[in-house]
Structure formats: C-alpha cells, structure tokens
C-alpha positions in Angstrom: -79.4 -18.0 -9.0 -82.2 -16.7 -11.2 -82.4 -20.1 -12.9 -82.7 -21.9 -9.5 -85.6 -19.6 -8.6 -87.4 -20.2 -11.8 -87.0 -24.0 -11.4 -88.2 -23.9 -7.8 -91.2 -21.7 -8.7 -92.2 -23.9 -11.6 -92.1 -27.0 -9.5 -94.1 -25.3 -6.8 -96.7 -24.1 -9.3 -96.9 -27.6 -10.9 -97.4 -29.2 -7.5 -100.1 -26.8 -6.5 -102.1 -27.5 -9.7 -101.7 -31.2 -9.3 -102.8 -31.1 -5.7 -105.8 -29.0 -6.6 -106.8 -31.5 -9.3 -106.3 -34.3 -6.9 -108.6 -32.8 -4.4 -111.3 -32.1 -7.0 -110.9 -35.4 -8.8 -109.4 -37.5 -6.0 -111.6 -40.4 -6.7 -110.5 -40.7 -10.3 -106.6 -40.0 -10.1 -103.5 -41.4 -8.5 -101.8 -39.4 -5.6 -98.7 -37.5 -7.1 -97.3 -35.9 -3.8 -94.3 -38.3 -3.7 -93.3 -37.3 -7.2 -93.4 -33.6 -6.4 -91.2 -34.1 -3.3 -88.5 -35.8 -5.4 -88.6 -33.1 -8.0 -88.3 -30.4 -5.3 -85.3 -32.1 -3.7 -83.6 -32.4 -7.1 -84.1 -28.7 -7.6 -82.5 -27.9 -4.3 -79.4 -30.0 -5.0 -79.0 -28.5 -8.5 -79.2 -24.9 -7.0 -76.6 -25.8 -4.3 -74.2 -27.0 -7.0 -74.5 -23.9 -9.1 -74.1 -21.6 -6.0 -71.1 -23.6 -4.9 -69.4 -23.3 -8.2 -70.2 -19.5 -8.3 -68.9 -19.0 -4.7 -65.7 -20.8 -5.5 -65.0 -18.6 -8.5 -65.9 -15.3 -6.8 -64.3 -16.2 -3.5 -61.0 -17.2 -5.2 -60.9 -14.0 -7.1 -61.6 -11.9 -4.0 -59.3 -13.9 -1.8 -56.4 -13.7 -4.3 -56.8 -9.9 -4.5 -56.9 -9.6 -0.7 -53.8 -11.8 -0.2 -52.0 -9.8 -3.0 -52.8 -6.5 -1.3 -52.2 -7.7 2.3 -50.2 -10.9 2.3 -49.9 -10.9 6.1 -53.6 -11.2 6.5 -53.4 -14.5 4.6 -50.4 -15.6 6.7 -48.2 -15.2 3.7 -44.7 -13.7 4.2 -41.9 -13.1 1.8 -39.7 -15.3 4.0 -42.1 -18.2 3.5 -41.8 -17.7 -0.3 -38.0 -17.8 -0.4 -36.8 -21.4 -0.9 -34.4 -23.0 1.5 -30.7 -22.1 1.0 -29.0 -24.4 -1.5 -26.0 -22.2 -2.3 -23.3 -21.1 0.2 -20.8 -18.4 0.4 -17.3 -19.2 -0.7 -14.5 -18.1 1.6 -12.7 -15.9 1.4 -15.3 -13.4 0.4 -14.1 -10.6 2.7 -14.0 -7.7 0.2 -15.7 -6.3 -3.0 -13.3 -8.1 -5.3 -13.9 -11.5 -3.8 -17.7 -11.0 -3.3 -20.0 -13.9 -4.2 -22.7 -13.4 -6.8 -26.1 -13.3 -5.2 -28.5 -14.8 -7.7 -32.0 -13.2 -7.7 -34.7 -15.1 -5.7 -32.1 -17.6 -4.4 -31.3 -18.0 -0.8 -27.6 -18.3 0.2 -26.3 -19.5 3.5 -23.3 -18.0 5.2 -21.6 -17.6 8.5 -19.2 -15.1 10.2 -16.4 -17.2 11.6 -14.9 -14.4 13.7 -15.6 -10.9 14.7 -13.4 -9.7 11.8 -15.0 -11.9 9.2 -17.0 -10.0 6.6 -19.2 -11.8 4.0 -19.6 -9.9 0.8 -22.2 -10.6 -1.9 -23.2 -8.6 -5.0 -26.2 -8.4 -7.3 -26.8 -6.3 -10.5 -29.9 -4.3 -11.4 -31.3 -4.4 -14.9 -33.4 -1.2 -14.9 -33.2 2.1 -12.9 -35.1 2.5 -9.6 -35.5 -1.1 -8.9 -36.6 -2.2 -5.4 -34.3 -4.7 -3.7 -35.9 -6.8 -1.0 -33.4 -8.5 1.3 -34.6 -11.4 3.4 -32.3 -12.4 6.3 -33.0 -15.7 8.1 -31.4 -17.4 11.1 -32.3 -20.5 13.0 -32.4 -18.6 16.3 -32.1 -15.0 17.5 -32.0 -12.6 14.6 -30.1 -9.9 16.5 -26.4 -9.7 16.1 -25.6 -8.7 12.5 -25.3 -5.5 10.4 -26.1 -5.5 6.7 -24.7 -2.7 4.7 -25.6 -1.8 1.1 -22.9 -0.2 -1.0 -22.6 1.1 -4.5 -19.9 0.1 -7.0 -17.6 2.8 -5.4 -18.0 1.2 -2.0 -20.0 4.1 -0.6 -22.5 3.0 2.1 -26.0 4.3 1.5 -28.0 1.8 3.7 -27.3 -0.1 6.9 -29.7 -2.5 8.5 -29.5 -3.9 12.1 -31.0 -7.3 12.1 -32.3 -6.7 15.6 -34.7 -4.1 14.1 -37.7 -5.4 12.2 -37.7 -4.7 8.4 -40.3 -2.7 6.5 -41.9 -5.7 4.9 -43.9 -7.6 7.6 -42.9 -11.1 8.6 -44.3 -13.5 11.1 -42.7 -14.0 14.5 -42.1 -17.7 13.9 -40.4 -17.1 10.6 -37.1 -16.2 12.3 -36.6 -13.9 9.3 -36.7 -10.2 8.5 -37.0 -8.4 5.2 -35.6 -5.0 4.3 -36.3 -2.9 1.3 -34.3 -0.2 -0.5 -34.7 1.4 -3.9 -31.6 1.3 -6.2 -31.6 4.4 -8.4 -28.8 3.5 -10.9 -28.3 0.5 -13.1 -25.2 -1.4 -12.0 -23.6 -3.6 -9.4 -24.5 -3.3 -5.7 -22.8 -5.0 -2.8 -24.2 -6.5 0.4 -21.8 -6.9 3.3 -22.7 -8.9 6.5 -20.7 -8.7 9.6 -21.2 -9.4 13.4 -22.6 -6.4 15.2 -20.2 -4.5 17.6 -20.0 -6.0 21.1 -21.9 -9.1 20.1 -20.0 -12.1 18.7 -22.7 -13.8 16.7 -21.3 -16.6 14.6 -24.5 -18.5 14.0 -25.3 -19.6 10.4 -27.7 -17.5 8.4 -29.2 -17.3 5.0 -29.8 -14.3 2.8 -31.8 -13.7 -0.4 -32.3 -10.7 -2.6 -35.4 -10.1 -4.8 -35.4 -7.3 -7.4 -38.7 -5.6 -8.3 -39.5 -2.9 -10.8 -40.8 0.0 -8.7 -42.5 1.9 -11.4 -40.7 5.1 -10.3 -39.9 7.1 -13.4 -37.5 9.7 -12.0 -33.8 9.9 -13.0 -31.2 9.4 -10.4 -28.2 11.7 -10.9 -24.7 10.1 -10.8 -23.0 12.0 -7.9 -20.7 11.1 -5.1 -21.9 10.6 -1.6 -19.0 12.8 -0.3 -16.0 14.6 -1.7 -12.4 14.5 -0.5 -9.7 17.1 -0.7 -7.2 16.6 -3.5 -3.6 17.4 -2.5 -1.8 19.7 -3.0 -4.3 22.3 -2.0 -2.2 24.4 0.4 -2.6 27.8 -1.5 -5.7 29.6 -2.8 -4.7 29.0 -6.5 -4.8 25.2 -5.8 -8.1 25.2 -4.0 -10.6 22.3 -4.3 -14.0 23.4 -5.5 -17.0 23.0 -3.2 -20.4 21.7 -4.3 -23.2 22.9 -1.9 -24.7 20.2 0.4 -22.0 17.6 -0.5 -19.8 16.8 2.5 -16.1 17.4 2.1 -13.5 15.3 3.9 -10.0 16.5 4.6 -7.0 15.9 6.8 -4.3 18.3 8.2 -1.0 16.8 7.2 1.9 16.8 9.7 4.7 19.3 8.9 8.2 19.4 10.5 9.9 22.2 8.6 9.5 25.1 11.0 9.5 25.8 14.7 7.3 27.8 17.0 8.4 29.4 20.3 6.4 28.2 23.3 7.8 29.9 26.4 11.5 29.3 26.7 11.3 26.3 24.4 10.7 25.7 20.7 8.4 23.0 19.2 7.7 21.9 15.7 4.9 23.8 14.1 2.3 21.4 12.9 0.0 21.3 9.9 -0.4 22.6 6.4 -3.4 24.6 5.3 -6.2 23.2 3.2 -7.9 25.6 0.7 -11.3 25.3 -0.9 -13.2 27.6 -3.3 -16.9 28.3 -3.8 -18.5 30.2 -6.7 -21.4 32.3 -5.4 -24.0 34.1 -7.4 -24.3 36.7 -4.6 -27.0 37.3 -2.0 -26.5 33.9 -0.5 -27.0 32.6 3.0 -24.3 30.0 3.8 -24.7 27.4 6.4 -21.3 25.8 7.2 -21.4 22.7 9.4 -18.3 20.9 10.8 -18.3 17.2 11.8 -22.0 16.7 11.1 -21.6 13.9 8.5 -19.3 11.9 10.7 -17.6 12.5 14.0 -14.2 14.2 13.4 -10.9 13.1 14.9 -9.5 14.7 18.0 -8.7 18.4 17.6 -10.3 21.6 16.5 -9.9 23.7 13.4 -9.3 27.3 12.5 -11.5 28.3 9.6 -11.2 31.5 7.5 -13.3 32.8 4.6 -11.6 35.2 2.1 -12.9 37.0 -1.0 -10.9 36.5 -4.1 -8.8 39.7 -4.0 -7.7 39.1 -0.4 -6.9 35.5 -1.0 -4.6 36.5 -3.9 -2.9 39.1 -1.6 -2.2 36.3 0.9 -0.8 34.0 -1.7 1.4 36.8 -3.0 3.2 37.0 0.3 1.4 39.8 2.2 1.5 38.9 5.9 -1.7 37.4 7.1 -1.7 39.8 10.1 -2.3 42.7 7.7 -5.3 41.1 6.0 -8.9 40.8 7.1 -10.9 37.7 6.4 -14.6 37.7 6.0 -15.0 35.1 8.6 -12.5 33.5 11.1 -13.5 31.0 13.7 -12.1 28.2 15.9 -14.5 25.3 15.5 -13.8 23.9 19.0 -15.5 20.7 17.9 -12.7 18.2 18.9 -14.3 14.8 19.0 -17.5 16.3 20.4 -20.7 17.5 18.7 -20.9 19.2 15.3 -20.5 23.0 15.0 -22.7 25.2 12.8 -21.9 28.6 11.4 -24.2 30.8 9.3 -23.1 33.9 7.3 -24.0 35.8 4.2 -22.2 36.5 0.9 -23.4 39.7 -0.7 -21.4 40.0 -3.9 -21.1 37.4 -6.7 -17.7 35.9 -7.2 -15.2 33.4 -5.8 -14.8 32.8 -2.1 -12.0 30.9 -0.6 -12.0 28.9 2.6 -8.8 27.9 4.6 -8.9 25.1 7.2 -6.0 24.8 9.6 -5.3 23.6 13.1 -7.0 25.6 15.8 -5.1 28.8 16.6 -4.5 29.6 20.3 -5.2 33.1 21.5 -1.6 33.5 22.8 0.6 35.5 20.4 4.3 34.5 20.7 6.8 36.8 19.2 8.0 35.7 15.7 10.5 38.5 15.0 12.6 40.6 17.3 14.4 43.8 16.1 16.6 46.5 17.7 17.1 50.2 17.0 20.9 50.2 16.9 21.6 53.7 15.7 18.8 55.4 17.7 17.0 56.9 14.8 13.6 55.2 15.7 13.8 52.5 13.0 14.6 48.9 13.4 17.8 47.9 11.7 19.1 44.7 13.4 17.6 41.4 14.4 17.9 40.3 18.0 16.3 37.9 20.4 14.8 37.8 23.9 14.9 34.6 26.1 11.8 33.3 27.9 9.3 34.6 25.3 9.3 38.2 26.6 8.1 40.8 24.1 11.1 43.2 24.9 14.4 43.0 26.7 17.9 44.5 27.0 20.3 42.6 24.9 23.9 42.9 23.8 24.7 43.5 20.2 28.1 43.9 18.5 29.1 47.5 18.4 28.2 48.5 14.8 31.2 50.9 14.4 34.0 48.5 14.8 37.5 49.3 16.0 39.0 52.7 15.3 42.3 54.5 16.1 41.8 56.6 19.2 44.5 58.7 20.9 45.2 57.0 24.2 47.1 58.6 27.1 49.3 56.4 29.3 48.3 56.1 32.9 48.7 59.3 34.9 51.2 59.2 37.8 49.4 58.3 41.0 46.2 57.3 39.1 44.6 54.6 36.9 43.1 57.2 34.5 44.2 57.3 30.9 43.1 60.7 30.0 44.5 64.3 29.4 43.8 65.1 33.1 43.8 62.9 36.1 42.4 63.0 39.6 45.1 62.0 42.1 45.7 62.2 45.8 48.3 64.7 47.1 50.0 63.7 50.4 52.0 66.2 52.5 53.2 63.9 55.2 55.6 61.8 53.1 59.1 61.2 54.5 62.3 59.9 53.0 64.1 56.7 54.1 65.6 58.6 57.0 62.2 59.8 58.2 62.8 63.4 57.1 59.8 65.3 55.6 60.0 65.6 51.8 57.0 67.8 51.2 53.8 67.1 49.2 53.9 64.4 46.5 51.2 62.4 44.6 50.3 59.0 45.9 50.9 55.9 43.9 53.4 55.1 41.2 55.8 57.7 39.7 55.0 60.4 42.3 55.5 64.1 41.4 55.5 67.2 43.5 52.1 68.7 44.4 50.5 71.1 46.8 47.5 71.0 49.2 45.7 74.3 50.2 45.4 75.4 53.8 48.4 73.2 54.8 46.2 70.1 54.6 47.9 66.8 55.2 46.3 65.4 52.0 43.9 66.3 49.3 42.5 65.3 45.9 43.8 67.4 43.0 43.5 67.3 39.2 46.8 67.4 37.3 47.6 67.3 33.6 48.8 64.0 32.3 52.5 64.6 31.9 52.8 62.0 29.1 51.9 62.4 25.4 48.9 60.4 24.0 49.6 57.3 21.9 47.3 56.1 19.0 45.4 52.9 20.1 42.7 50.7 18.5 39.5 51.0 20.5 35.7 50.8 20.1 33.8 54.1 19.9 30.9 54.9 22.1 27.6 53.0 21.3 24.8 55.0 19.6 23.1 55.6 23.0 26.4 57.0 24.5 27.3 53.9 26.5 30.1 51.4 26.0 33.2 52.1 23.9 36.8 51.6 24.7 37.7 48.0 24.9 34.1 46.9 25.2 33.0 45.2 21.9 29.2 45.1 22.5 26.4 47.6 23.1 23.3 47.1 25.3 20.2 48.0 23.3 16.5 47.6 23.6 15.3 44.5 21.7 11.6 44.8 20.7 9.1 42.3 19.3 8.1 43.6 15.9 6.1 40.7 14.4 3.8 38.3 16.3 3.0 34.7 15.3 0.3 32.3 16.1 0.5 28.9 17.8 -1.7 26.0 16.8 -3.2 23.4 19.1 -2.6 19.7 18.5 -4.2 17.5 21.1 -2.0 15.5 23.4 -1.4 12.1 22.0 -2.9 12.9 18.6 -0.9 12.3 15.4 -3.1 14.3 13.1 -6.8 14.9 12.7 -9.4 14.3 10.0 -12.3 16.6 9.6 -15.4 16.9 7.5 -17.7 19.8 6.7 -20.7 20.6 4.5 -21.3 23.9 2.7 -25.0 24.6 2.3 -26.0 27.8 0.4 -29.3 29.3 -0.7 -29.7 32.4 -2.8 -31.9 34.7 -0.8 -32.4 38.5 -0.3 -29.5 39.9 1.8 -31.9 39.8 4.8 -35.5 39.8 5.6 -35.6 43.6 5.9 -35.1 43.9 2.1 -38.1 41.7 1.2 -41.6 42.8 0.1 -43.0 40.6 2.9 -41.3 42.8 5.5 -42.7 45.9 3.9 -46.1 44.4 4.0 -45.6 43.5 7.6 -44.8 47.1 8.5 -48.0 48.3 6.8 -50.3 46.0 8.8 -52.5 47.7 11.3 -51.1 47.9 14.8 -53.1 49.2 17.7 -49.9 50.1 19.6 -48.6 52.5 17.0 
C-alpha cells in the first residue's frame, strides 16, 4: 500500500510541475495533460491489483481460522464432511462377537429389520483419552433409535437418543446428529443401534465414527462399572468385599429346605443371606443407598450391619435373637424409589453386612417346650395348633406303667379302693315279699345299717376283698391323670420365636443393588475445631 501511495504522489507531483511549466511556457511546449491522465489511471490499476492480492491472502487466513474455530458460522458441519455410506452392515451382527468393524472416518449404512434387531459395530482406539465423534444420518426423521457405547466387557457407559440433538452442532437440513464421548482406555469399543422403545423405526440409517486425540493427559484407571456378588457368600467368612462408591448387584436365591409357620399352615421359607464385608479406617460416615443405580426387582430387603466379633458369633451358631447388630433396617423399596441410610463407624476394623428378604414384624413361634416334671425347666418338646404362643397339650406320661395294688370292685359300688361309698337300703324284701333288713344296693349285697331307722342311706364300708397287683400309670407330675390314662395334660409354652420373610405375590425372586459410600470424617461436627470456633463467636443473646 505504501508503494501505491508513493507512485500516486510522484505522478501527482510530476503532473503539477508539468502543468506549471506549460502555463509559463505554453507558447513554446506541447500540452502533456493526456499523458498524465493515462499514467494516473495505470497507477490506480496497479494499486488495486496489489490490494486484491493482499486481501485474498489475509482474508483466506482469517476466514480459515474462523471456520476452524466455529465451523457452523461457515455453514460447515461434521455431517457434511462425512462421505456417503459405501459400506453396509453384514447380518447377523446382533451381538459383540458378530459386530462389524467400523472403519474410522467411513460411513456405514444399516437398518433395524425388527424391534428385536440390534446392529453391533466396533472400533479400536490407538491412544488413551481419544474423543469419538459419532455421526448418525437418516433420510427422514432422526427420532426412533438408541445408540449405546460399551466397553470390551459389555458395560454401557453412554447412551444417545437420536431424538436429542448431539453436542457437535449440525444444520437442520443435514438430517444428521453428532455425539461425542471421550474413551479413556486403549482398546475395543462397541456401538449398538436399536429401535427405541414404543417406536418401530425400521428406516435405513448411516453411521460414522471419527477418532480424535483430545490432548487430555490424565490416566484412566481400569475398574469395573459395577460389582456383583460371588456365590457362595451366605456366611460372614465367605463375604464379598465392598469397594466404596462402586455399586454391588446381588440376588436372593430361592430355598426350599425349611418351613415357616404362618397361622395354622406352613410355607417354605424363602431366601439365603448374602454377606458383604467392608474394611474401615474408623471415624467414617457411611451413606448406604439401595436401588439407586438401577430399579430393583419386586420385594424389599432386610439389611443388618455387624462388627467383626458379632459376625463371628453368629457364624459360630449363636442364635441371632441373642445378638445385637449395629444397624438393622427393612428397606421397603420394592420396585419403587431408592432408599438411603446414613450411619457412622467409630472404630477401625472389618464390618459385615447381611442382605436378606424383608422380615415381617410378626414373630411366629419356632420352638415349643413343656415343663413335664414341674420343676420350672423345659424338658420336652411339644406343639400348639393355630400358631398360639401357649396351650394345654397332651404328652405321654413320663413315668410309664408300674405295678400298683388294685382292689376289686366293692360290693354295691364301682370303686376299686380300700373303702367304698355304697347305698344301704332297709326296705328290701325277699321273693315272698317279707322284709329282710338293711343290705347294700347293687351287686353282691351285704348286710348294713342306717341310723335313725332311715329307709336308706349312704355309708362307707371297707372293701371286703384283698388287693391284686395290676399294671397302671402313676399320677402325672401335676397330680392329674394316672391309672389307665397314658397321657398327661401339660402347659405347652413358646420358648423360641422365629421371623417370617416377605416374598411379593407372584414374584419368583428379587434382584437388588446397593452402593456403599464412605468418607473418613470426625465422629461428628461437635468434635471439630470449627464447632469450637463457632461456640466462641460473639452472640448478643448469651
């Protein structure tokens, strides 16, 4: 530009001098004004050419930088840069093993042929923390598909609904959307495309994946998305270890090896306990959430937390009813919302968690016993019908048969004892109707007497016959029974109570998931320096 100014100024100066000379010596020189005009025009043309070339250079550089920083401002989208699909899926590609390789920067066409058809593709990263940009195209409505991204273990870590615009902008007329996700580890990643629920979208589509280095220098740890219980884990010594903040999945297995009384009926007790263990450094706040990672199956769970010593006692056979857990709750989640529980662990050490079917508050009797000999202790098992906690029940006389002197029946009586109560009648007559005096009534009558000349009376007489040894039952410990009665009626009492579990109607079994969060903190805010400082602040109300 400076050159153009110099040229123009020189031409102007030259023309001024020439004009001045022409005026002073006009009579002796030729008019040069036409020559100056041509030279002036030539200078303008030359200046325009230089400015044009400079503008092209600077404009191209600026425009390229602008389009690179904001492609949409230049009407450039990633979808417009992806070439048309030239490769297609190969059916069947409905699982990870049969997945089609998705070449980088290459568009593949595909189609879901039924609501159950899944199209699987895979790509491989070459460095850690690469960005994967997924461009999905369709000739019409983009809504109707779900795209899931999975790692080599099949764990889903990203899901895209094609009805929702992607992070990378696209134009409305592109009929395409682009999504972005950063892949932390080097390895194989899978893309699965399926029709969205409740919408049978079987239109053809195309998909392309672009890998970019993100420049992120952090290291991604190799960890699982979730953990799952490892059977058997039905006793504390076989507990599965817990990692804080990683969700654990479990299932209560069905069991048919024991019965539980429910009213006057018995049902199979269901479920086996699942045990987990957590190592705590002490002074931890634990946040235990159930069914937050994923909705649980129908049913609720009974959760107990034990310290190590109590868990060992339980495994050694000490009745659960005699032990005290640190925490015991019924989650009452069912297939509803998640449940959250927060508690503290004061001492360092191992803590055990048991998960079981929800326990009902009803306490059916598990063991009945009777005090047969009346000494205050329970010495024989018994049972009560209808689920009552106590009842009168017959038990076998514990003494058994013994030889007991047994008198024959007294004359005129049914008693078989040394003395008998009989009726004496004084109006008896013989076959001729003559009075024969007072005799006992009944079989084998004997002479008797009634006072005050009564016509009849009840009297006690000695049994005239000798006793005969006879096998009989002695009296029961409470003084009842005996003789030919082989049983005793005793008090039957419930001595051990059981618990019933709840299994929802129609449910076979239930899966659950929970997450154990823990943070080492002071036992409570009261023990912190911050609280002490708070107490020392000025307070006009003190």
